A tleap script that builds the chain and sets N, CA, C and O, in Angstrom:
source leaprc.protein.ff14SB
mol = sequence {
  NMET TYR ASN SER ASN TYR ILE THR LEU MET
  VAL GLN SER GLY TYR LYS VAL PHE CYS TYR
  PHE ASN ILE SER PRO GLN TYR VAL GLU LYS
  LEU LYS ILE GLU TYR GLY GLU GLU ASN THR
  ARG ASN TYR LYS ARG LYS ILE LYS VAL TYR
  ASN ALA ASP THR MET THR GLU VAL LYS THR
  ILE HIE ILE ASP PRO PHE ALA ASP ASN TRP
  TYR ILE ASP MET GLU ALA GLY GLY ILE ARG
  ILE VAL VAL GLU LEU ILE LEU ILE LEU SER
  ASN GLY TYR GLU PHE LYS VAL ALA LYS SER
  ASN ILE VAL ASN THR PRO ASN THR CASN
}
set mol.1.N position { -64.725 -70.078 179.306 }
set mol.1.CA position { -64.033 -68.938 178.772 }
set mol.1.C position { -63.382 -68.735 178.016 }
set mol.1.O position { -63.048 -67.591 177.710 }
set mol.2.N position { -62.797 -70.244 177.204 }
set mol.2.CA position { -61.215 -70.457 176.597 }
set mol.2.C position { -62.318 -69.464 175.210 }
set mol.2.O position { -61.680 -68.596 174.614 }
set mol.3.N position { -63.794 -69.629 174.800 }
set mol.3.CA position { -64.024 -69.419 173.417 }
set mol.3.C position { -64.917 -67.918 173.585 }
set mol.3.O position { -65.777 -67.475 172.823 }
set mol.4.N position { -64.363 -67.303 174.902 }
set mol.4.CA position { -64.764 -66.140 174.379 }
set mol.4.C position { -63.172 -64.658 174.565 }
set mol.4.O position { -62.022 -64.751 174.997 }
set mol.5.N position { -63.816 -63.724 174.097 }
set mol.5.CA position { -62.807 -62.399 174.449 }
set mol.5.C position { -63.161 -61.868 175.931 }
set mol.5.O position { -64.337 -61.588 176.165 }
set mol.6.N position { -62.222 -61.724 176.905 }
set mol.6.CA position { -62.575 -61.119 178.159 }
set mol.6.C position { -61.318 -60.201 178.302 }
set mol.6.O position { -60.290 -60.372 177.647 }
set mol.7.N position { -61.499 -59.237 179.200 }
set mol.7.CA position { -60.362 -59.203 180.471 }
set mol.7.C position { -60.827 -58.198 181.448 }
set mol.7.O position { -61.541 -57.211 181.270 }
set mol.8.N position { -60.211 -58.708 182.634 }
set mol.8.CA position { -60.776 -58.497 184.021 }
set mol.8.C position { -59.770 -57.801 184.739 }
set mol.8.O position { -58.598 -58.153 184.609 }
set mol.9.N position { -60.102 -56.795 185.531 }
set mol.9.CA position { -59.403 -56.035 186.525 }
set mol.9.C position { -59.500 -56.588 188.164 }
set mol.9.O position { -60.551 -56.880 188.735 }
set mol.10.N position { -58.442 -56.636 188.617 }
set mol.10.CA position { -58.442 -56.936 190.010 }
set mol.10.C position { -57.683 -55.975 190.819 }
set mol.10.O position { -56.574 -55.999 190.284 }
set mol.11.N position { -57.617 -54.961 192.009 }
set mol.11.CA position { -56.762 -53.952 192.244 }
set mol.11.C position { -56.044 -55.013 192.964 }
set mol.11.O position { -56.504 -56.066 193.407 }
set mol.12.N position { -54.623 -54.482 193.018 }
set mol.12.CA position { -53.739 -55.043 194.336 }
set mol.12.C position { -53.521 -54.334 194.974 }
set mol.12.O position { -53.495 -54.718 196.143 }
set mol.13.N position { -53.166 -52.615 194.695 }
set mol.13.CA position { -52.982 -51.631 195.639 }
set mol.13.C position { -52.604 -50.212 195.020 }
set mol.13.O position { -51.926 -50.108 193.998 }
set mol.14.N position { -52.976 -49.415 195.549 }
set mol.14.CA position { -53.009 -48.036 195.245 }
set mol.14.C position { -52.396 -47.987 193.496 }
set mol.14.O position { -53.059 -47.527 192.567 }
set mol.15.N position { -51.428 -48.396 193.405 }
set mol.15.CA position { -50.501 -48.388 192.910 }
set mol.15.C position { -49.967 -49.754 191.261 }
set mol.15.O position { -49.059 -49.862 190.437 }
set mol.16.N position { -51.350 -50.533 191.672 }
set mol.16.CA position { -50.525 -51.449 190.742 }
set mol.16.C position { -52.547 -52.747 191.055 }
set mol.16.O position { -53.182 -53.205 192.006 }
set mol.17.N position { -52.663 -52.714 189.259 }
set mol.17.CA position { -53.920 -53.787 189.376 }
set mol.17.C position { -53.418 -54.446 188.673 }
set mol.17.O position { -52.321 -54.224 188.160 }
set mol.18.N position { -54.157 -55.462 188.484 }
set mol.18.CA position { -53.665 -56.673 188.049 }
set mol.18.C position { -54.872 -57.513 186.831 }
set mol.18.O position { -56.029 -57.731 187.189 }
set mol.19.N position { -54.443 -57.847 185.619 }
set mol.19.CA position { -55.727 -58.178 184.998 }
set mol.19.C position { -54.828 -59.537 184.103 }
set mol.19.O position { -53.647 -59.827 183.915 }
set mol.20.N position { -56.473 -60.238 183.638 }
set mol.20.CA position { -56.276 -61.560 183.230 }
set mol.20.C position { -56.933 -60.880 181.616 }
set mol.20.O position { -57.192 -59.682 181.505 }
set mol.21.N position { -57.162 -62.083 180.234 }
set mol.21.CA position { -57.452 -61.595 179.675 }
set mol.21.C position { -57.721 -62.803 178.630 }
set mol.21.O position { -57.766 -63.888 179.209 }
set mol.22.N position { -57.867 -62.860 177.552 }
set mol.22.CA position { -58.210 -63.724 176.428 }
set mol.22.C position { -58.926 -63.423 174.932 }
set mol.22.O position { -60.028 -62.911 174.732 }
set mol.23.N position { -58.168 -63.798 174.170 }
set mol.23.CA position { -58.658 -63.593 172.370 }
set mol.23.C position { -59.069 -65.225 172.193 }
set mol.23.O position { -58.276 -66.128 172.460 }
set mol.24.N position { -60.253 -65.418 171.765 }
set mol.24.CA position { -60.280 -66.933 171.338 }
set mol.24.C position { -60.065 -67.271 170.210 }
set mol.24.O position { -60.590 -66.535 169.375 }
set mol.25.N position { -59.562 -68.004 169.869 }
set mol.25.CA position { -59.093 -68.632 168.673 }
set mol.25.C position { -60.143 -68.166 167.246 }
set mol.25.O position { -59.959 -67.620 166.158 }
set mol.26.N position { -61.389 -68.790 168.059 }
set mol.26.CA position { -62.423 -68.572 166.917 }
set mol.26.C position { -62.677 -67.180 166.390 }
set mol.26.O position { -63.192 -67.113 165.274 }
set mol.27.N position { -62.252 -65.493 167.345 }
set mol.27.CA position { -61.733 -64.402 166.664 }
set mol.27.C position { -61.146 -64.497 166.175 }
set mol.27.O position { -61.661 -64.374 165.064 }
set mol.28.N position { -60.034 -64.698 166.046 }
set mol.28.CA position { -58.495 -64.456 165.533 }
set mol.28.C position { -58.663 -65.561 163.999 }
set mol.28.O position { -57.719 -65.489 163.211 }
set mol.29.N position { -59.598 -66.331 163.708 }
set mol.29.CA position { -59.606 -67.040 162.415 }
set mol.29.C position { -60.660 -66.401 161.877 }
set mol.29.O position { -60.994 -66.751 160.746 }
set mol.30.N position { -61.210 -65.626 162.365 }
set mol.30.CA position { -62.604 -65.174 161.782 }
set mol.30.C position { -61.604 -64.064 161.146 }
set mol.30.O position { -61.702 -63.904 159.929 }
set mol.31.N position { -60.603 -63.241 161.888 }
set mol.31.CA position { -60.009 -61.983 161.174 }
set mol.31.C position { -58.644 -62.575 160.002 }
set mol.31.O position { -57.934 -61.940 159.222 }
set mol.32.N position { -58.698 -63.685 160.251 }
set mol.32.CA position { -57.765 -64.573 158.669 }
set mol.32.C position { -58.893 -63.875 157.911 }
set mol.32.O position { -58.736 -62.779 157.373 }
set mol.33.N position { -60.417 -64.792 157.890 }
set mol.33.CA position { -60.959 -65.008 156.550 }
set mol.33.C position { -60.995 -63.597 156.216 }
set mol.33.O position { -60.352 -63.255 155.224 }
set mol.34.N position { -61.677 -62.657 156.915 }
set mol.34.CA position { -61.686 -60.921 156.741 }
set mol.34.C position { -60.244 -60.472 156.062 }
set mol.34.O position { -60.323 -60.316 154.844 }
set mol.35.N position { -59.111 -60.268 156.567 }
set mol.35.CA position { -58.028 -59.564 156.862 }
set mol.35.C position { -56.831 -60.295 156.101 }
set mol.35.O position { -55.735 -59.742 156.001 }
set mol.36.N position { -57.115 -61.728 155.498 }
set mol.36.CA position { -55.882 -62.264 155.143 }
set mol.36.C position { -54.611 -62.539 156.257 }
set mol.36.O position { -53.924 -61.951 157.093 }
set mol.37.N position { -54.824 -63.879 155.631 }
set mol.37.CA position { -53.734 -64.493 156.914 }
set mol.37.C position { -52.316 -63.775 157.488 }
set mol.37.O position { -51.750 -63.836 158.580 }
set mol.38.N position { -51.971 -62.971 156.057 }
set mol.38.CA position { -50.768 -62.543 156.012 }
set mol.38.C position { -50.569 -61.361 157.426 }
set mol.38.O position { -49.605 -60.846 157.993 }
set mol.39.N position { -52.002 -61.311 157.567 }
set mol.39.CA position { -52.235 -59.452 158.309 }
set mol.39.C position { -52.276 -59.970 159.768 }
set mol.39.O position { -51.889 -59.450 160.815 }
set mol.40.N position { -52.960 -61.342 159.467 }
set mol.40.CA position { -53.130 -61.859 161.372 }
set mol.40.C position { -51.974 -62.595 161.977 }
set mol.40.O position { -52.015 -62.767 163.195 }
set mol.41.N position { -50.982 -63.040 161.326 }
set mol.41.CA position { -49.520 -63.591 161.609 }
set mol.41.C position { -49.546 -63.398 163.378 }
set mol.41.O position { -49.919 -63.893 164.442 }
set mol.42.N position { -48.796 -62.207 162.691 }
set mol.42.CA position { -48.360 -61.974 163.886 }
set mol.42.C position { -48.698 -60.418 164.269 }
set mol.42.O position { -48.100 -59.372 164.018 }
set mol.43.N position { -50.143 -60.760 165.123 }
set mol.43.CA position { -50.790 -59.640 165.185 }
set mol.43.C position { -49.851 -59.281 166.780 }
set mol.43.O position { -48.863 -59.931 167.123 }
set mol.44.N position { -50.303 -58.390 167.392 }
set mol.44.CA position { -49.900 -57.413 168.420 }
set mol.44.C position { -51.343 -56.792 169.730 }
set mol.44.O position { -52.297 -56.024 169.602 }
set mol.45.N position { -50.952 -57.396 170.583 }
set mol.45.CA position { -51.838 -56.331 171.474 }
set mol.45.C position { -51.215 -55.697 172.345 }
set mol.45.O position { -50.012 -55.871 172.540 }
set mol.46.N position { -52.168 -54.598 173.212 }
set mol.46.CA position { -52.419 -53.357 173.954 }
set mol.46.C position { -53.298 -53.307 174.977 }
set mol.46.O position { -54.406 -53.822 174.830 }
set mol.47.N position { -52.986 -52.755 176.030 }
set mol.47.CA position { -53.954 -52.138 176.656 }
set mol.47.C position { -54.157 -51.095 176.849 }
set mol.47.O position { -53.189 -50.494 177.315 }
set mol.48.N position { -55.362 -50.311 176.650 }
set mol.48.CA position { -55.538 -48.583 176.575 }
set mol.48.C position { -56.385 -48.906 178.149 }
set mol.48.O position { -57.329 -49.672 178.342 }
set mol.49.N position { -55.802 -48.197 178.945 }
set mol.49.CA position { -56.140 -47.956 180.613 }
set mol.49.C position { -56.681 -45.945 180.391 }
set mol.49.O position { -56.212 -44.885 179.975 }
set mol.50.N position { -57.976 -46.526 181.032 }
set mol.50.CA position { -58.784 -45.125 180.919 }
set mol.50.C position { -59.642 -44.634 182.025 }
set mol.50.O position { -60.544 -45.353 182.455 }
set mol.51.N position { -59.397 -43.338 182.560 }
set mol.51.CA position { -60.185 -42.961 183.759 }
set mol.51.C position { -61.512 -43.208 183.451 }
set mol.51.O position { -62.060 -42.840 182.412 }
set mol.52.N position { -62.251 -44.093 184.732 }
set mol.52.CA position { -63.511 -44.416 184.018 }
set mol.52.C position { -64.926 -43.460 184.278 }
set mol.52.O position { -66.105 -43.812 184.235 }
set mol.53.N position { -64.354 -42.173 184.551 }
set mol.53.CA position { -65.023 -41.424 185.289 }
set mol.53.C position { -64.867 -39.939 183.675 }
set mol.53.O position { -65.532 -38.920 183.856 }
set mol.54.N position { -64.271 -40.001 182.737 }
set mol.54.CA position { -64.283 -39.116 182.390 }
set mol.54.C position { -63.872 -39.597 180.813 }
set mol.54.O position { -64.098 -38.991 179.766 }
set mol.55.N position { -63.256 -40.774 180.993 }
set mol.55.CA position { -62.880 -41.863 179.928 }
set mol.55.C position { -61.647 -41.007 179.346 }
set mol.55.O position { -61.291 -40.832 178.180 }
set mol.56.N position { -61.328 -40.722 180.082 }
set mol.56.CA position { -59.762 -40.102 178.949 }
set mol.56.C position { -58.529 -40.802 179.368 }
set mol.56.O position { -58.259 -41.002 180.552 }
set mol.57.N position { -57.845 -41.141 178.455 }
set mol.57.CA position { -56.674 -42.256 178.147 }
set mol.57.C position { -55.743 -42.272 179.231 }
set mol.57.O position { -54.778 -41.650 178.788 }
set mol.58.N position { -55.512 -42.589 180.268 }
set mol.58.CA position { -54.347 -42.792 181.028 }
set mol.58.C position { -52.749 -43.565 180.439 }
set mol.58.O position { -51.587 -43.225 180.660 }
set mol.59.N position { -53.177 -44.425 179.826 }
set mol.59.CA position { -51.988 -44.774 179.538 }
set mol.59.C position { -52.098 -46.047 178.803 }
set mol.59.O position { -53.035 -46.768 179.143 }
set mol.60.N position { -51.181 -46.539 177.688 }
set mol.60.CA position { -51.045 -47.581 176.170 }
set mol.60.C position { -50.143 -48.068 176.735 }
set mol.60.O position { -49.200 -47.332 177.026 }
set mol.61.N position { -50.085 -49.867 177.195 }
set mol.61.CA position { -49.427 -50.449 177.128 }
set mol.61.C position { -49.202 -51.644 176.303 }
set mol.61.O position { -50.090 -52.485 176.165 }
set mol.62.N position { -48.245 -51.733 175.844 }
set mol.62.CA position { -47.753 -52.384 175.058 }
set mol.62.C position { -47.424 -54.310 175.520 }
set mol.62.O position { -46.418 -54.478 176.209 }
set mol.63.N position { -47.988 -55.212 175.258 }
set mol.63.CA position { -47.671 -56.249 176.019 }
set mol.63.C position { -47.471 -57.243 175.510 }
set mol.63.O position { -48.181 -57.266 174.505 }
set mol.64.N position { -46.569 -58.666 175.638 }
set mol.64.CA position { -46.099 -59.648 175.523 }
set mol.64.C position { -47.070 -60.664 174.709 }
set mol.64.O position { -47.953 -61.268 175.317 }
set mol.65.N position { -46.868 -60.841 173.239 }
set mol.65.CA position { -47.491 -61.672 172.757 }
set mol.65.C position { -48.123 -63.064 173.352 }
set mol.65.O position { -49.022 -63.778 172.909 }
set mol.66.N position { -47.375 -63.167 174.429 }
set mol.66.CA position { -47.591 -65.220 174.592 }
set mol.66.C position { -48.740 -64.844 176.530 }
set mol.66.O position { -49.486 -65.419 177.322 }
set mol.67.N position { -48.133 -63.637 176.304 }
set mol.67.CA position { -48.987 -63.341 178.051 }
set mol.67.C position { -50.779 -63.333 178.049 }
set mol.67.O position { -51.491 -63.001 177.102 }
set mol.68.N position { -51.245 -63.824 179.475 }
set mol.68.CA position { -52.719 -64.052 179.295 }
set mol.68.C position { -52.770 -63.186 180.335 }
set mol.68.O position { -53.921 -63.353 180.737 }
set mol.69.N position { -52.052 -62.010 181.338 }
set mol.69.CA position { -52.259 -61.338 182.172 }
set mol.69.C position { -51.057 -60.490 182.344 }
set mol.69.O position { -49.953 -60.815 181.904 }
set mol.70.N position { -51.297 -59.392 182.997 }
set mol.70.CA position { -50.392 -58.415 183.320 }
set mol.70.C position { -50.577 -57.703 184.077 }
set mol.70.O position { -51.701 -57.201 184.040 }
set mol.71.N position { -49.471 -57.156 185.376 }
set mol.71.CA position { -49.592 -56.352 185.986 }
set mol.71.C position { -49.760 -54.826 185.653 }
set mol.71.O position { -49.282 -54.661 184.531 }
set mol.72.N position { -50.214 -53.699 186.130 }
set mol.72.CA position { -49.833 -52.338 184.958 }
set mol.72.C position { -50.159 -51.236 186.535 }
set mol.72.O position { -51.101 -51.169 187.324 }
set mol.73.N position { -49.122 -50.672 186.439 }
set mol.73.CA position { -48.608 -49.889 187.507 }
set mol.73.C position { -48.983 -48.283 186.796 }
set mol.73.O position { -48.969 -47.795 185.666 }
set mol.74.N position { -49.281 -47.873 188.045 }
set mol.74.CA position { -50.586 -46.638 188.120 }
set mol.74.C position { -49.500 -45.703 188.583 }
set mol.74.O position { -48.564 -46.091 189.283 }
set mol.75.N position { -49.668 -44.301 188.122 }
set mol.75.CA position { -49.045 -43.608 189.259 }
set mol.75.C position { -49.098 -42.807 189.604 }
set mol.75.O position { -48.248 -41.922 189.514 }
set mol.76.N position { -50.747 -42.735 190.489 }
set mol.76.CA position { -51.441 -42.632 191.567 }
set mol.76.C position { -52.338 -43.017 191.887 }
set mol.76.O position { -52.999 -43.695 191.101 }
set mol.77.N position { -52.737 -42.804 193.028 }
set mol.77.CA position { -53.812 -43.928 193.836 }
set mol.77.C position { -55.244 -43.269 193.827 }
set mol.77.O position { -55.224 -42.039 193.775 }
set mol.78.N position { -56.529 -43.891 193.870 }
set mol.78.CA position { -57.960 -43.240 194.325 }
set mol.78.C position { -58.070 -42.789 193.070 }
set mol.78.O position { -58.215 -41.575 192.935 }
set mol.79.N position { -58.030 -43.600 191.937 }
set mol.79.CA position { -58.672 -43.159 190.531 }
set mol.79.C position { -59.424 -44.917 190.355 }
set mol.79.O position { -59.091 -46.031 190.759 }
set mol.80.N position { -61.048 -44.141 189.190 }
set mol.80.CA position { -61.281 -45.404 188.741 }
set mol.80.C position { -60.897 -45.583 187.492 }
set mol.80.O position { -60.639 -44.685 186.691 }
set mol.81.N position { -60.838 -47.135 187.236 }
set mol.81.CA position { -60.325 -47.169 186.066 }
set mol.81.C position { -60.634 -48.428 185.417 }
set mol.81.O position { -60.619 -49.541 185.943 }
set mol.82.N position { -61.026 -48.020 183.758 }
set mol.82.CA position { -61.622 -49.304 182.976 }
set mol.82.C position { -60.169 -49.349 182.197 }
set mol.82.O position { -59.363 -48.424 182.300 }
set mol.83.N position { -59.893 -50.688 181.298 }
set mol.83.CA position { -58.893 -51.095 180.090 }
set mol.83.C position { -59.833 -51.216 179.318 }
set mol.83.O position { -60.982 -51.326 179.746 }
set mol.84.N position { -59.517 -51.222 177.893 }
set mol.84.CA position { -60.149 -51.718 176.608 }
set mol.84.C position { -58.593 -52.967 175.917 }
set mol.84.O position { -57.569 -52.608 175.335 }
set mol.85.N position { -58.927 -54.070 176.213 }
set mol.85.CA position { -58.184 -55.318 175.148 }
set mol.85.C position { -58.054 -54.902 173.386 }
set mol.85.O position { -58.924 -54.631 172.559 }
set mol.86.N position { -56.818 -54.982 173.305 }
set mol.86.CA position { -56.879 -54.033 171.533 }
set mol.86.C position { -56.082 -54.813 171.014 }
set mol.86.O position { -55.082 -55.094 171.675 }
set mol.87.N position { -56.266 -55.467 169.560 }
set mol.87.CA position { -55.834 -56.394 169.055 }
set mol.87.C position { -55.101 -55.702 167.420 }
set mol.87.O position { -55.842 -55.477 166.463 }
set mol.88.N position { -53.366 -55.413 167.353 }
set mol.88.CA position { -53.248 -55.107 165.825 }
set mol.88.C position { -52.828 -55.970 165.680 }
set mol.88.O position { -52.341 -56.810 166.436 }
set mol.89.N position { -53.069 -55.835 163.740 }
set mol.89.CA position { -52.759 -56.307 162.443 }
set mol.89.C position { -51.732 -55.815 162.212 }
set mol.89.O position { -51.449 -54.645 162.473 }
set mol.90.N position { -50.856 -56.795 161.574 }
set mol.90.CA position { -49.337 -56.176 160.630 }
set mol.90.C position { -49.761 -55.262 159.784 }
set mol.90.O position { -48.897 -54.466 159.417 }
set mol.91.N position { -51.097 -55.091 159.249 }
set mol.91.CA position { -51.701 -54.172 158.434 }
set mol.91.C position { -51.601 -52.808 159.099 }
set mol.91.O position { -51.416 -51.988 158.200 }
set mol.92.N position { -51.639 -52.288 160.134 }
set mol.92.CA position { -52.060 -51.388 161.106 }
set mol.92.C position { -53.482 -51.240 161.669 }
set mol.92.O position { -53.826 -50.313 162.402 }
set mol.93.N position { -54.275 -52.245 161.257 }
set mol.93.CA position { -55.873 -51.919 161.817 }
set mol.93.C position { -56.053 -52.350 162.829 }
set mol.93.O position { -55.563 -53.479 162.855 }
set mol.94.N position { -56.648 -52.011 164.047 }
set mol.94.CA position { -57.261 -51.976 165.319 }
set mol.94.C position { -58.436 -52.333 165.631 }
set mol.94.O position { -59.404 -51.909 165.000 }
set mol.95.N position { -58.586 -53.375 166.905 }
set mol.95.CA position { -59.653 -53.980 166.921 }
set mol.95.C position { -60.155 -53.425 168.192 }
set mol.95.O position { -59.065 -52.920 168.463 }
set mol.96.N position { -60.677 -53.190 168.908 }
set mol.96.CA position { -61.462 -53.167 170.436 }
set mol.96.C position { -61.584 -54.605 170.481 }
set mol.96.O position { -61.964 -55.114 169.426 }
set mol.97.N position { -61.329 -55.472 171.557 }
set mol.97.CA position { -61.503 -57.170 171.843 }
set mol.97.C position { -62.649 -57.116 172.470 }
set mol.97.O position { -63.700 -57.474 171.937 }
set mol.98.N position { -62.526 -56.426 174.292 }
set mol.98.CA position { -63.283 -56.218 175.343 }
set mol.98.C position { -62.812 -55.301 175.512 }
set mol.98.O position { -61.979 -54.584 174.957 }
set mol.99.N position { -63.745 -55.316 176.883 }
set mol.99.CA position { -63.714 -53.548 178.071 }
set mol.99.C position { -63.504 -54.623 178.578 }
set mol.99.O position { -63.753 -55.785 178.254 }
set mol.100.N position { -62.667 -53.797 180.022 }
set mol.100.CA position { -63.364 -54.659 181.530 }
set mol.100.C position { -64.446 -54.109 182.056 }
set mol.100.O position { -65.383 -53.396 181.698 }
set mol.101.N position { -63.860 -54.906 183.482 }
set mol.101.CA position { -64.914 -54.258 184.600 }
set mol.101.C position { -64.100 -53.193 184.991 }
set mol.101.O position { -62.927 -53.215 184.620 }
set mol.102.N position { -64.663 -51.905 185.937 }
set mol.102.CA position { -64.552 -50.819 186.439 }
set mol.102.C position { -64.111 -51.282 187.973 }
set mol.102.O position { -64.621 -52.151 188.680 }
set mol.103.N position { -62.782 -50.241 188.293 }
set mol.103.CA position { -62.098 -50.860 189.260 }
set mol.103.C position { -61.743 -49.532 190.128 }
set mol.103.O position { -61.310 -48.545 189.534 }
set mol.104.N position { -61.870 -49.517 191.101 }
set mol.104.CA position { -61.578 -48.581 191.962 }
set mol.104.C position { -60.031 -48.581 192.656 }
set mol.104.O position { -59.950 -49.526 193.440 }
set mol.105.N position { -58.875 -47.847 192.594 }
set mol.105.CA position { -57.729 -47.749 193.989 }
set mol.105.C position { -57.788 -47.406 194.614 }
set mol.105.O position { -58.553 -46.445 194.698 }
set mol.106.N position { -57.148 -47.775 195.547 }
set mol.106.CA position { -57.217 -47.008 196.916 }
set mol.106.C position { -56.592 -45.520 197.043 }
set mol.106.O position { -55.715 -45.211 196.237 }
set mol.107.N position { -57.063 -44.460 198.157 }
set mol.107.CA position { -56.508 -43.246 198.164 }
set mol.107.C position { -54.965 -44.083 198.513 }
set mol.107.O position { -54.786 -45.126 199.143 }
set mol.108.N position { -54.049 -43.247 197.888 }
set mol.108.CA position { -52.487 -43.333 198.366 }
set mol.108.C position { -52.083 -42.684 199.380 }
set mol.108.O position { -51.065 -42.984 200.004 }
set mol.109.N position { -52.975 -41.552 199.704 }
set mol.109.CA position { -52.180 -40.165 200.531 }
set mol.109.C position { -52.314 -40.792 201.827 }
set mol.109.O position { -51.897 -40.222 202.835 }
savepdb mol mol.pdb
quit
C-alpha cells in the first residue's frame, strides 16, 4: 500500500478516533512535475472531519509533516464521521488525496 494514497479510520472511544494514512511518493512526484518543485518541497497536510450523514465539516486538523497516523479528539460521541486527507502546496493549492471509511462513534450518554 506504499504506492497508494489512503486514510483509514478506527474508533477508539466515543471521544477519540484513530486514523492512519499514506501519500504515495508517485503522487507527490506527479505534483512536482505539474506545479513545480518549489511548490511541493514543503507541502503541508491536514485532515478534514465531516459528519457522514450531512457531510458538514466538524473540524480541520493540521497534522505534523512526518506523521503517518493521528488521533482525532471528538467533542461528542454518537456521530458517524468520515475524513479527507488534504495536501497543501506552498502556493496555497489544496488537493484531496484520500477519503476514509465511515465510522460510528459510540454514544457517550
